[in-house]
N, CA, C and O atoms as a CHARMM CRD file, in Angstrom:
* protein
*
  328
    1    1 UNK  N      0.85200  -1.16700   0.00000 PROA 1      0.00000
    2    1 UNK  CA     0.00000   0.00000   0.00000 PROA 1      0.00000
    3    1 UNK  C      0.89700   1.23000   0.00000 PROA 1      0.00000
    4    1 UNK  O      1.84900   1.33400   0.77400 PROA 1      0.00000
    5    2 UNK  N      0.56800   2.14800  -0.88300 PROA 2      0.00000
    6    2 UNK  CA     1.34800   3.37500  -0.97200 PROA 2      0.00000
    7    2 UNK  C      1.13600   4.22500   0.28700 PROA 2      0.00000
    8    2 UNK  O      0.05000   4.26000   0.86600 PROA 2      0.00000
    9    3 UNK  N      2.20100   4.89700   0.68100 PROA 3      0.00000
   10    3 UNK  CA     2.15700   5.79200   1.82900 PROA 3      0.00000
   11    3 UNK  C      3.25400   6.83000   1.59400 PROA 3      0.00000
   12    3 UNK  O      4.36600   6.47100   1.20800 PROA 3      0.00000
   13    4 UNK  N      2.96000   8.10100   1.82000 PROA 4      0.00000
   14    4 UNK  CA     3.95900   9.13200   1.52000 PROA 4      0.00000
   15    4 UNK  C      5.29000   8.90200   2.24900 PROA 4      0.00000
   16    4 UNK  O      5.32600   8.68300   3.46000 PROA 4      0.00000
   17    5 UNK  N      6.35700   8.95800   1.49200 PROA 5      0.00000
   18    5 UNK  CA     7.72700   8.90200   2.01000 PROA 5      0.00000
   19    5 UNK  C      8.03900   7.61900   2.77800 PROA 5      0.00000
   20    5 UNK  O      8.78900   7.64300   3.75300 PROA 5      0.00000
   21    6 UNK  N      7.46100   6.49500   2.33600 PROA 6      0.00000
   22    6 UNK  CA     7.71100   5.22400   3.02200 PROA 6      0.00000
   23    6 UNK  C      8.75200   4.41600   2.27100 PROA 6      0.00000
   24    6 UNK  O      9.90900   4.37100   2.68900 PROA 6      0.00000
   25    7 UNK  N      8.37300   3.77900   1.17900 PROA 7      0.00000
   26    7 UNK  CA     9.31000   2.99700   0.37200 PROA 7      0.00000
   27    7 UNK  C      9.19200   3.41500  -1.08600 PROA 7      0.00000
   28    7 UNK  O      8.18500   3.98900  -1.50200 PROA 7      0.00000
   29    8 UNK  N     10.23200   3.11900  -1.85600 PROA 8      0.00000
   30    8 UNK  CA    10.18700   3.39000  -3.28700 PROA 8      0.00000
   31    8 UNK  C      9.54100   2.19300  -3.96800 PROA 8      0.00000
   32    8 UNK  O     10.19100   1.17100  -4.18700 PROA 8      0.00000
   33    9 UNK  N      8.27500   2.31800  -4.29700 PROA 9      0.00000
   34    9 UNK  CA     7.50200   1.20300  -4.84400 PROA 9      0.00000
   35    9 UNK  C      7.87000   0.89300  -6.29200 PROA 9      0.00000
   36    9 UNK  O      7.33700  -0.05500  -6.86800 PROA 9      0.00000
   37   10 UNK  N      8.75800   1.66300  -6.88200 PROA 10     0.00000
   38   10 UNK  CA     9.21700   1.38200  -8.24000 PROA 10     0.00000
   39   10 UNK  C     10.29100   0.30500  -8.26900 PROA 10     0.00000
   40   10 UNK  O     10.55200  -0.26800  -9.32700 PROA 10     0.00000
   41   11 UNK  N     10.91800   0.01600  -7.13700 PROA 11     0.00000
   42   11 UNK  CA    12.05500  -0.90500  -7.12000 PROA 11     0.00000
   43   11 UNK  C     11.69700  -2.31400  -7.58300 PROA 11     0.00000
   44   11 UNK  O     12.49800  -2.95500  -8.26300 PROA 11     0.00000
   45   12 UNK  N     10.51600  -2.80600  -7.23100 PROA 12     0.00000
   46   12 UNK  CA    10.09800  -4.13700  -7.68500 PROA 12     0.00000
   47   12 UNK  C     10.03600  -4.16700  -9.20500 PROA 12     0.00000
   48   12 UNK  O     10.53400  -5.10400  -9.82900 PROA 12     0.00000
   49   13 UNK  N      9.43600  -3.16300  -9.79400 PROA 13     0.00000
   50   13 UNK  CA     9.31700  -3.11500 -11.25500 PROA 13     0.00000
   51   13 UNK  C     10.68200  -2.97500 -11.91900 PROA 13     0.00000
   52   13 UNK  O     10.94800  -3.61900 -12.93400 PROA 13     0.00000
   53   14 UNK  N     11.53100  -2.15500 -11.36300 PROA 14     0.00000
   54   14 UNK  CA    12.87000  -1.97800 -11.93400 PROA 14     0.00000
   55   14 UNK  C     13.61100  -3.31000 -11.93800 PROA 14     0.00000
   56   14 UNK  O     14.22600  -3.67500 -12.94100 PROA 14     0.00000
   57   15 UNK  N     13.55800  -4.03900 -10.82500 PROA 15     0.00000
   58   15 UNK  CA    14.23700  -5.33000 -10.74000 PROA 15     0.00000
   59   15 UNK  C     13.60300  -6.37700 -11.65000 PROA 15     0.00000
   60   15 UNK  O     14.27600  -7.32500 -12.05500 PROA 15     0.00000
   61   16 UNK  N     12.32900  -6.22400 -11.97600 PROA 16     0.00000
   62   16 UNK  CA    11.63500  -7.16000 -12.86200 PROA 16     0.00000
   63   16 UNK  C     11.80000  -6.77900 -14.33900 PROA 16     0.00000
   64   16 UNK  O     11.30400  -7.48000 -15.22100 PROA 16     0.00000
   65   17 UNK  N     12.49000  -5.67800 -14.60400 PROA 17     0.00000
   66   17 UNK  CA    12.72500  -5.26800 -15.98300 PROA 17     0.00000
   67   17 UNK  C     11.69800  -4.30600 -16.54100 PROA 17     0.00000
   68   17 UNK  O     11.63800  -4.10200 -17.75400 PROA 17     0.00000
   69   18 UNK  N     10.88200  -3.70500 -15.66900 PROA 18     0.00000
   70   18 UNK  CA     9.87800  -2.73100 -16.09500 PROA 18     0.00000
   71   18 UNK  C     10.16300  -1.38500 -15.42100 PROA 18     0.00000
   72   18 UNK  O      9.45300  -1.00300 -14.49100 PROA 18     0.00000
   73   19 UNK  N     11.18400  -0.67000 -15.87400 PROA 19     0.00000
   74   19 UNK  CA    11.64200   0.53500 -15.16700 PROA 19     0.00000
   75   19 UNK  C     10.63500   1.68100 -15.11400 PROA 19     0.00000
   76   19 UNK  O     10.79800   2.59500 -14.30600 PROA 19     0.00000
   77   20 UNK  N      9.61700   1.65800 -15.93900 PROA 20     0.00000
   78   20 UNK  CA     8.64000   2.75400 -15.94800 PROA 20     0.00000
   79   20 UNK  C      7.34200   2.40900 -15.24200 PROA 20     0.00000
   80   20 UNK  O      6.37900   3.17300 -15.31700 PROA 20     0.00000
   81   21 UNK  N      7.29600   1.27800 -14.56000 PROA 21     0.00000
   82   21 UNK  CA     6.07900   0.82700 -13.86400 PROA 21     0.00000
   83   21 UNK  C      6.20900   1.11500 -12.36900 PROA 21     0.00000
   84   21 UNK  O      7.29000   0.98600 -11.79400 PROA 21     0.00000
   85   22 UNK  N      5.11400   1.49800 -11.75900 PROA 22     0.00000
   86   22 UNK  CA     5.07200   1.71200 -10.31100 PROA 22     0.00000
   87   22 UNK  C      3.91800   0.87900  -9.76600 PROA 22     0.00000
   88   22 UNK  O      2.76700   1.08300 -10.15400 PROA 22     0.00000
   89   23 UNK  N      4.21700  -0.05200  -8.87400 PROA 23     0.00000
   90   23 UNK  CA     3.20300  -0.96200  -8.35500 PROA 23     0.00000
   91   23 UNK  C      2.48700  -0.43200  -7.10800 PROA 23     0.00000
   92   23 UNK  O      1.76300  -1.18200  -6.45200 PROA 23     0.00000
   93   24 UNK  N      2.67400   0.82300  -6.77900 PROA 24     0.00000
   94   24 UNK  CA     2.00800   1.39000  -5.60800 PROA 24     0.00000
   95   24 UNK  C      0.49400   1.39300  -5.80000 PROA 24     0.00000
   96   24 UNK  O     -0.00800   1.67700  -6.88800 PROA 24     0.00000
   97   25 UNK  N     -0.21300   1.07800  -4.74000 PROA 25     0.00000
   98   25 UNK  CA    -1.67600   1.13300  -4.73900 PROA 25     0.00000
   99   25 UNK  C     -2.07700   2.04300  -3.58300 PROA 25     0.00000
  100   25 UNK  O     -1.84000   1.72200  -2.41800 PROA 25     0.00000
  101   26 UNK  N     -2.67300   3.15900  -3.90700 PROA 26     0.00000
  102   26 UNK  CA    -3.14400   4.07500  -2.87400 PROA 26     0.00000
  103   26 UNK  C     -4.45300   3.54200  -2.30600 PROA 26     0.00000
  104   26 UNK  O     -5.23500   2.94500  -3.04700 PROA 26     0.00000
  105   27 UNK  N     -4.71300   3.73500  -1.03700 PROA 27     0.00000
  106   27 UNK  CA    -5.93600   3.20700  -0.42800 PROA 27     0.00000
  107   27 UNK  C     -7.21900   3.56100  -1.18400 PROA 27     0.00000
  108   27 UNK  O     -8.12500   2.73400  -1.29000 PROA 27     0.00000
  109   28 UNK  N     -7.29800   4.76400  -1.69900 PROA 28     0.00000
  110   28 UNK  CA    -8.52200   5.16800  -2.41400 PROA 28     0.00000
  111   28 UNK  C     -8.67000   4.46800  -3.76700 PROA 28     0.00000
  112   28 UNK  O     -9.74000   4.52000  -4.37100 PROA 28     0.00000
  113   29 UNK  N     -7.61100   3.81400  -4.24700 PROA 29     0.00000
  114   29 UNK  CA    -7.65300   3.08500  -5.52200 PROA 29     0.00000
  115   29 UNK  C     -7.74900   1.57500  -5.33000 PROA 29     0.00000
  116   29 UNK  O     -7.66100   0.82200  -6.30000 PROA 29     0.00000
  117   30 UNK  N     -7.92700   1.13400  -4.10800 PROA 30     0.00000
  118   30 UNK  CA    -7.92100  -0.29800  -3.81000 PROA 30     0.00000
  119   30 UNK  C     -9.01300  -1.06000  -4.53900 PROA 30     0.00000
  120   30 UNK  O     -8.82700  -2.23200  -4.86700 PROA 30     0.00000
  121   31 UNK  N    -10.14200  -0.42500  -4.80000 PROA 31     0.00000
  122   31 UNK  CA   -11.22600  -1.12100  -5.50500 PROA 31     0.00000
  123   31 UNK  C    -10.82300  -1.55400  -6.91200 PROA 31     0.00000
  124   31 UNK  O    -11.46100  -2.43600  -7.48600 PROA 31     0.00000
  125   32 UNK  N     -9.78600  -0.95700  -7.47200 PROA 32     0.00000
  126   32 UNK  CA    -9.30300  -1.35100  -8.79700 PROA 32     0.00000
  127   32 UNK  C     -8.62000  -2.72100  -8.77500 PROA 32     0.00000
  128   32 UNK  O     -8.35300  -3.29100  -9.83300 PROA 32     0.00000
  129   33 UNK  N     -8.33600  -3.25100  -7.59300 PROA 33     0.00000
  130   33 UNK  CA    -7.69100  -4.55500  -7.47800 PROA 33     0.00000
  131   33 UNK  C     -8.70700  -5.69000  -7.37800 PROA 33     0.00000
  132   33 UNK  O     -8.32300  -6.86000  -7.40200 PROA 33     0.00000
  133   34 UNK  N     -9.96900  -5.37200  -7.26700 PROA 34     0.00000
  134   34 UNK  CA   -10.99400  -6.40400  -7.07600 PROA 34     0.00000
  135   34 UNK  C    -11.10500  -7.35800  -8.26400 PROA 34     0.00000
  136   34 UNK  O    -11.48100  -8.51600  -8.08400 PROA 34     0.00000
  137   35 UNK  N    -10.78700  -6.89900  -9.46100 PROA 35     0.00000
  138   35 UNK  CA   -10.89100  -7.76000 -10.64700 PROA 35     0.00000
  139   35 UNK  C     -9.70400  -8.71500 -10.78300 PROA 35     0.00000
  140   35 UNK  O     -9.76300  -9.67000 -11.55700 PROA 35     0.00000
  141   36 UNK  N     -8.63800  -8.46400 -10.04300 PROA 36     0.00000
  142   36 UNK  CA    -7.44600  -9.32000 -10.10200 PROA 36     0.00000
  143   36 UNK  C     -7.71000 -10.56700  -9.25900 PROA 36     0.00000
  144   36 UNK  O     -8.05300 -10.45100  -8.08300 PROA 36     0.00000
  145   37 UNK  N     -7.55400 -11.76300  -9.84600 PROA 37     0.00000
  146   37 UNK  CA    -7.83900 -12.98400  -9.08100 PROA 37     0.00000
  147   37 UNK  C     -6.91200 -13.12700  -7.86700 PROA 37     0.00000
  148   37 UNK  O     -5.75600 -12.70800  -7.90300 PROA 37     0.00000
  149   38 UNK  N     -7.43100 -13.71600  -6.81100 PROA 38     0.00000
  150   38 UNK  CA    -6.63400 -13.98100  -5.61200 PROA 38     0.00000
  151   38 UNK  C     -5.74300 -15.18100  -5.87400 PROA 38     0.00000
  152   38 UNK  O     -6.01100 -15.92900  -6.81400 PROA 38     0.00000
  153   39 UNK  N     -4.71400 -15.39700  -5.10500 PROA 39     0.00000
  154   39 UNK  CA    -4.35400 -14.73800  -3.86300 PROA 39     0.00000
  155   39 UNK  C     -3.65500 -13.39800  -4.10500 PROA 39     0.00000
  156   39 UNK  O     -3.12100 -13.13500  -5.18300 PROA 39     0.00000
  157   40 UNK  N     -3.68000 -12.56100  -3.06300 PROA 40     0.00000
  158   40 UNK  CA    -3.06600 -11.23500  -3.11600 PROA 40     0.00000
  159   40 UNK  C     -2.28200 -11.00100  -1.83500 PROA 40     0.00000
  160   40 UNK  O     -2.62800 -11.51600  -0.77200 PROA 40     0.00000
  161   41 UNK  N     -1.22800 -10.21900  -1.95700 PROA 41     0.00000
  162   41 UNK  CA    -0.39300  -9.89200  -0.81100 PROA 41     0.00000
  163   41 UNK  C     -0.14700  -8.39300  -0.80900 PROA 41     0.00000
  164   41 UNK  O      0.31300  -7.82800  -1.80100 PROA 41     0.00000
  165   42 UNK  N     -0.45600  -7.75500   0.30800 PROA 42     0.00000
  166   42 UNK  CA    -0.26000  -6.31800   0.45300 PROA 42     0.00000
  167   42 UNK  C      0.70700  -6.06500   1.60500 PROA 42     0.00000
  168   42 UNK  O      0.63100  -6.71700   2.64600 PROA 42     0.00000
  169   43 UNK  N      1.60300  -5.12600   1.40900 PROA 43     0.00000
  170   43 UNK  CA     2.50900  -4.69400   2.47200 PROA 43     0.00000
  171   43 UNK  C      2.06500  -3.30100   2.88800 PROA 43     0.00000
  172   43 UNK  O      1.88900  -2.41600   2.05000 PROA 43     0.00000
  173   44 UNK  N      1.88500  -3.11300   4.19400 PROA 44     0.00000
  174   44 UNK  CA     1.30000  -1.87900   4.71800 PROA 44     0.00000
  175   44 UNK  C      2.23600  -1.28900   5.76000 PROA 44     0.00000
  176   44 UNK  O      2.74200  -2.00200   6.62700 PROA 44     0.00000
  177   45 UNK  N      2.46200   0.00300   5.67400 PROA 45     0.00000
  178   45 UNK  CA     3.28400   0.69000   6.68000 PROA 45     0.00000
  179   45 UNK  C      2.66100   0.46400   8.05000 PROA 45     0.00000
  180   45 UNK  O      1.44300   0.54900   8.20600 PROA 45     0.00000
  181   46 UNK  N      3.48300   0.18000   9.02600 PROA 46     0.00000
  182   46 UNK  CA     3.01000  -0.24200  10.35200 PROA 46     0.00000
  183   46 UNK  C      2.03700   0.76200  10.98300 PROA 46     0.00000
  184   46 UNK  O      1.14100   0.35400  11.72200 PROA 46     0.00000
  185   47 UNK  N      2.18700   2.04100  10.71600 PROA 47     0.00000
  186   47 UNK  CA     1.29000   3.02300  11.33900 PROA 47     0.00000
  187   47 UNK  C      0.24500   3.59200  10.36700 PROA 47     0.00000
  188   47 UNK  O     -0.36000   4.62700  10.64500 PROA 47     0.00000
  189   48 UNK  N      0.03500   2.92400   9.24300 PROA 48     0.00000
  190   48 UNK  CA    -0.98800   3.35400   8.28100 PROA 48     0.00000
  191   48 UNK  C     -2.32700   2.69800   8.63900 PROA 48     0.00000
  192   48 UNK  O     -2.79800   1.80400   7.93700 PROA 48     0.00000
  193   49 UNK  N     -2.92000   3.14700   9.72100 PROA 49     0.00000
  194   49 UNK  CA    -4.18300   2.54600  10.18000 PROA 49     0.00000
  195   49 UNK  C     -5.32900   2.83400   9.21800 PROA 49     0.00000
  196   49 UNK  O     -6.21200   1.99400   9.04300 PROA 49     0.00000
  197   50 UNK  N     -5.32700   4.00600   8.59200 PROA 50     0.00000
  198   50 UNK  CA    -6.39200   4.33600   7.64200 PROA 50     0.00000
  199   50 UNK  C     -6.32100   3.41600   6.42600 PROA 50     0.00000
  200   50 UNK  O     -7.34400   2.90300   5.97100 PROA 50     0.00000
  201   51 UNK  N     -5.12500   3.21000   5.90600 PROA 51     0.00000
  202   51 UNK  CA    -4.95800   2.30600   4.76600 PROA 51     0.00000
  203   51 UNK  C     -5.34300   0.87900   5.11000 PROA 51     0.00000
  204   51 UNK  O     -5.98100   0.19500   4.30900 PROA 51     0.00000
  205   52 UNK  N     -4.95800   0.42200   6.30200 PROA 52     0.00000
  206   52 UNK  CA    -5.29900  -0.92900   6.73800 PROA 52     0.00000
  207   52 UNK  C     -6.80800  -1.07400   6.90600 PROA 52     0.00000
  208   52 UNK  O     -7.36500  -2.11800   6.56700 PROA 52     0.00000
  209   53 UNK  N     -7.47400  -0.05300   7.42000 PROA 53     0.00000
  210   53 UNK  CA    -8.94100  -0.10100   7.56800 PROA 53     0.00000
  211   53 UNK  C     -9.62500  -0.26800   6.21100 PROA 53     0.00000
  212   53 UNK  O    -10.55800  -1.06000   6.07900 PROA 53     0.00000
  213   54 UNK  N     -9.16500   0.47100   5.20700 PROA 54     0.00000
  214   54 UNK  CA    -9.74800   0.36400   3.86800 PROA 54     0.00000
  215   54 UNK  C     -9.46600  -1.01400   3.28600 PROA 54     0.00000
  216   54 UNK  O    -10.33200  -1.61600   2.65000 PROA 54     0.00000
  217   55 UNK  N     -8.26000  -1.50900   3.50300 PROA 55     0.00000
  218   55 UNK  CA    -7.88800  -2.83500   3.01500 PROA 55     0.00000
  219   55 UNK  C     -8.76500  -3.91900   3.63900 PROA 55     0.00000
  220   55 UNK  O     -9.23900  -4.81400   2.93900 PROA 55     0.00000
  221   56 UNK  N     -8.98000  -3.84300   4.94300 PROA 56     0.00000
  222   56 UNK  CA    -9.82400  -4.82600   5.63700 PROA 56     0.00000
  223   56 UNK  C    -11.28700  -4.71600   5.20500 PROA 56     0.00000
  224   56 UNK  O    -11.98900  -5.72500   5.14200 PROA 56     0.00000
  225   57 UNK  N    -11.74400  -3.51800   4.91300 PROA 57     0.00000
  226   57 UNK  CA   -13.12800  -3.35400   4.43300 PROA 57     0.00000
  227   57 UNK  C    -13.28300  -3.90100   3.01600 PROA 57     0.00000
  228   57 UNK  O    -14.32700  -4.45700   2.67800 PROA 57     0.00000
  229   58 UNK  N    -12.26500  -3.74800   2.19800 PROA 58     0.00000
  230   58 UNK  CA   -12.31400  -4.22200   0.81500 PROA 58     0.00000
  231   58 UNK  C    -12.15400  -5.73500   0.74800 PROA 58     0.00000
  232   58 UNK  O    -12.80700  -6.39900  -0.05800 PROA 58     0.00000
  233   59 UNK  N    -11.28600  -6.27700   1.59300 PROA 59     0.00000
  234   59 UNK  CA   -11.00600  -7.71400   1.61900 PROA 59     0.00000
  235   59 UNK  C    -11.17300  -8.25600   3.04300 PROA 59     0.00000
  236   59 UNK  O    -10.18000  -8.54100   3.71200 PROA 59     0.00000
  237   60 UNK  N    -12.41800  -8.40100   3.51200 PROA 60     0.00000
  238   60 UNK  CA   -12.63600  -8.84800   4.89600 PROA 60     0.00000
  239   60 UNK  C    -12.14800 -10.27800   5.15200 PROA 60     0.00000
  240   60 UNK  O    -11.95200 -10.66200   6.30500 PROA 60     0.00000
  241   61 UNK  N    -11.95400 -11.06100   4.10700 PROA 61     0.00000
  242   61 UNK  CA   -11.47700 -12.43100   4.27900 PROA 61     0.00000
  243   61 UNK  C     -9.95400 -12.49400   4.47700 PROA 61     0.00000
  244   61 UNK  O     -9.40500 -13.56900   4.72100 PROA 61     0.00000
  245   62 UNK  N     -9.28600 -11.36200   4.37300 PROA 62     0.00000
  246   62 UNK  CA    -7.82900 -11.31400   4.49200 PROA 62     0.00000
  247   62 UNK  C     -7.34700 -11.52700   5.91900 PROA 62     0.00000
  248   62 UNK  O     -8.10700 -11.39500   6.87900 PROA 62     0.00000
  249   63 UNK  N     -6.08000 -11.85500   6.03400 PROA 63     0.00000
  250   63 UNK  CA    -5.42900 -12.07400   7.33600 PROA 63     0.00000
  251   63 UNK  C     -4.20200 -11.17100   7.40700 PROA 63     0.00000
  252   63 UNK  O     -3.45300 -11.03700   6.43900 PROA 63     0.00000
  253   64 UNK  N     -4.01200 -10.55800   8.56600 PROA 64     0.00000
  254   64 UNK  CA    -2.84500  -9.68700   8.72300 PROA 64     0.00000
  255   64 UNK  C     -1.89200 -10.25000   9.76800 PROA 64     0.00000
  256   64 UNK  O     -2.29800 -10.93600  10.70500 PROA 64     0.00000
  257   65 UNK  N     -0.62700  -9.94400   9.58100 PROA 65     0.00000
  258   65 UNK  CA     0.40100 -10.27400  10.56100 PROA 65     0.00000
  259   65 UNK  C      1.45000  -9.17700  10.48200 PROA 65     0.00000
  260   65 UNK  O      1.53600  -8.45600   9.48700 PROA 65     0.00000
  261   66 UNK  N      2.23200  -9.05900  11.51800 PROA 66     0.00000
  262   66 UNK  CA     3.25500  -8.02000  11.56800 PROA 66     0.00000
  263   66 UNK  C      4.61900  -8.65700  11.34200 PROA 66     0.00000
  264   66 UNK  O      4.98000  -9.63800  11.99200 PROA 66     0.00000
  265   67 UNK  N      5.36500  -8.08400  10.41400 PROA 67     0.00000
  266   67 UNK  CA     6.75600  -8.47800  10.22300 PROA 67     0.00000
  267   67 UNK  C      7.59500  -7.55500  11.08100 PROA 67     0.00000
  268   67 UNK  O      7.60600  -6.34100  10.88100 PROA 67     0.00000
  269   68 UNK  N      8.29000  -8.13200  12.02600 PROA 68     0.00000
  270   68 UNK  CA     9.12600  -7.35000  12.94400 PROA 68     0.00000
  271   68 UNK  C     10.51400  -7.17800  12.33500 PROA 68     0.00000
  272   68 UNK  O     11.26100  -8.14700  12.20300 PROA 68     0.00000
  273   69 UNK  N     10.85300  -5.96100  11.97000 PROA 69     0.00000
  274   69 UNK  CA    12.17500  -5.66700  11.43300 PROA 69     0.00000
  275   69 UNK  C     13.20700  -5.59600  12.54300 PROA 69     0.00000
  276   69 UNK  O     12.86500  -5.57900  13.72600 PROA 69     0.00000
  277   70 UNK  N     14.44800  -5.55600  12.15700 PROA 70     0.00000
  278   70 UNK  CA    15.53000  -5.43900  13.13700 PROA 70     0.00000
  279   70 UNK  C     15.37000  -4.16600  13.97300 PROA 70     0.00000
  280   70 UNK  O     15.65200  -4.14800  15.17100 PROA 70     0.00000
  281   71 UNK  N     14.91000  -3.10700  13.31000 PROA 71     0.00000
  282   71 UNK  CA    14.64300  -1.83100  13.97500 PROA 71     0.00000
  283   71 UNK  C     13.15400  -1.53400  13.82800 PROA 71     0.00000
  284   71 UNK  O     12.55100  -1.92600  12.82900 PROA 71     0.00000
  285   72 UNK  N     12.55000  -0.85600  14.79200 PROA 72     0.00000
  286   72 UNK  CA    11.10900  -0.57800  14.71800 PROA 72     0.00000
  287   72 UNK  C     10.67900   0.09500  13.41400 PROA 72     0.00000
  288   72 UNK  O      9.58500  -0.17100  12.91700 PROA 72     0.00000
  289   73 UNK  N     11.51500   0.95000  12.86300 PROA 73     0.00000
  290   73 UNK  CA    11.15500   1.64300  11.62100 PROA 73     0.00000
  291   73 UNK  C     11.12400   0.70300  10.41900 PROA 73     0.00000
  292   73 UNK  O     10.65400   1.08500   9.34800 PROA 73     0.00000
  293   74 UNK  N     11.62300  -0.53000  10.58700 PROA 74     0.00000
  294   74 UNK  CA    11.63200  -1.49400   9.49100 PROA 74     0.00000
  295   74 UNK  C     10.47300  -2.48800   9.57300 PROA 74     0.00000
  296   74 UNK  O     10.35100  -3.35000   8.70300 PROA 74     0.00000
  297   75 UNK  N      9.63700  -2.39100  10.57400 PROA 75     0.00000
  298   75 UNK  CA     8.49500  -3.29600  10.71400 PROA 75     0.00000
  299   75 UNK  C      7.35800  -2.86500   9.79500 PROA 75     0.00000
  300   75 UNK  O      7.20800  -1.68000   9.49700 PROA 75     0.00000
  301   76 UNK  N      6.56300  -3.82500   9.35000 PROA 76     0.00000
  302   76 UNK  CA     5.42400  -3.53000   8.49500 PROA 76     0.00000
  303   76 UNK  C      4.37500  -4.62500   8.65800 PROA 76     0.00000
  304   76 UNK  O      4.63600  -5.66500   9.26400 PROA 76     0.00000
  305   77 UNK  N      3.19300  -4.38000   8.11100 PROA 77     0.00000
  306   77 UNK  CA     2.08400  -5.33200   8.17900 PROA 77     0.00000
  307   77 UNK  C      2.00900  -6.08100   6.85800 PROA 77     0.00000
  308   77 UNK  O      2.09800  -5.48700   5.78400 PROA 77     0.00000
  309   78 UNK  N      1.84400  -7.38900   6.95500 PROA 78     0.00000
  310   78 UNK  CA     1.60800  -8.24800   5.79200 PROA 78     0.00000
  311   78 UNK  C      0.11800  -8.57900   5.79700 PROA 78     0.00000
  312   78 UNK  O     -0.39700  -9.10200   6.78500 PROA 78     0.00000
  313   79 UNK  N     -0.57000  -8.28000   4.71100 PROA 79     0.00000
  314   79 UNK  CA    -1.99400  -8.57500   4.60800 PROA 79     0.00000
  315   79 UNK  C     -2.18200  -9.53300   3.44100 PROA 79     0.00000
  316   79 UNK  O     -1.94200  -9.17400   2.28900 PROA 79     0.00000
  317   80 UNK  N     -2.61200 -10.75300   3.74500 PROA 80     0.00000
  318   80 UNK  CA    -2.78000 -11.81400   2.74000 PROA 80     0.00000
  319   80 UNK  C     -4.25200 -12.04400   2.47600 PROA 80     0.00000
  320   80 UNK  O     -5.04600 -12.20200   3.40400 PROA 80     0.00000
  321   81 UNK  N     -4.60900 -12.06200   1.20000 PROA 81     0.00000
  322   81 UNK  CA    -5.98600 -12.35300   0.78300 PROA 81     0.00000
  323   81 UNK  C     -5.95700 -13.68600   0.05600 PROA 81     0.00000
  324   81 UNK  O     -5.38600 -13.79100  -1.02900 PROA 81     0.00000
  325   82 UNK  N     -6.58000 -14.72200   0.65700 PROA 82     0.00000
  326   82 UNK  CA    -6.52300 -16.05600   0.02400 PROA 82     0.00000
  327   82 UNK  C     -7.34400 -16.14700  -1.25800 PROA 82     0.00000
  328   82 UNK  O     -7.38600 -17.20200  -1.89000 PROA 82     0.00000
């Protein structure tokens, strides 16, 4: 999930050979992912409660867990939609 000044969401695309693609999904655009077949995996900034609320409302069947980074600023939420 996109969040201002969190991670560079272009890096996945660059490493996959698509340097002009950005895989960021802003919370208000989450409904555009409904047509994509599951399973789905979303990474959410640990303190993005608004984004997580929208994600849970859009995909209530999803499960969340916290990935604990070495430092608190490196932790994030993993949201899996089966």
